[in-house]
C-alpha positions in Angstrom: 87.1 67.7 110.5 89.3 70.1 108.6 91.5 69.3 106.1 94.4 71.2 105.7 95.7 72.7 102.3 98.8 73.3 101.7 99.7 75.6 98.8 103.6 75.6 96.9 105.6 78.1 96.9 105.0 79.0 93.3 101.3 79.2 93.8 101.7 81.8 96.6 104.4 84.3 94.8 101.8 84.0 92.2 98.6 85.2 94.5 101.1 88.1 95.6 101.8 89.3 92.5 97.8 89.3 91.1 97.0 90.8 94.4 99.5 93.2 94.3 98.7 93.9 90.6 95.3 94.2 91.5 95.9 96.7 94.4 97.8 99.4 91.9 95.5 99.2 89.4 92.5 99.7 91.2 93.3 101.2 94.4 96.2 103.9 94.1 94.9 105.3 91.0 91.3 105.9 92.3 93.2 107.4 95.9 94.7 109.6 93.3 92.4 111.2 91.1 90.0 111.4 94.8 92.3 115.0 95.0 93.0 115.8 91.4 89.2 116.5 90.8 89.7 118.7 86.9 92.5 117.5 86.5 91.9 113.8 87.1 93.4 111.9 84.2 96.9 113.3 84.4 96.6 111.8 88.1 94.8 108.4 86.6 98.1 107.9 84.2 100.2 108.9 86.8 98.7 106.4 89.6 98.9 103.9 86.6 103.0 104.2 86.2 103.7 104.9 89.8 101.1 101.3 90.5 103.8 99.1 87.3 106.6 100.5 88.5 105.8 99.1 91.8 104.7 95.6 91.1 107.9 95.7 88.6 110.1 96.2 91.7 108.7 92.7 93.2 111.5 89.9 93.5 110.3 87.3 90.9 
């Protein structure tokens, strides 16, 4: 039989927060720089800043 594993609300919140941070730091800048070509460094800085801003908007 499979054992049921329950996680607390705090553990779930930490899991969602870490996933969101990973997404905004890795995925958003990569998507923005794909279209930027020569100005990729500017787009990467903008992507990281906007991603961190989105993370700060999440409720704690």
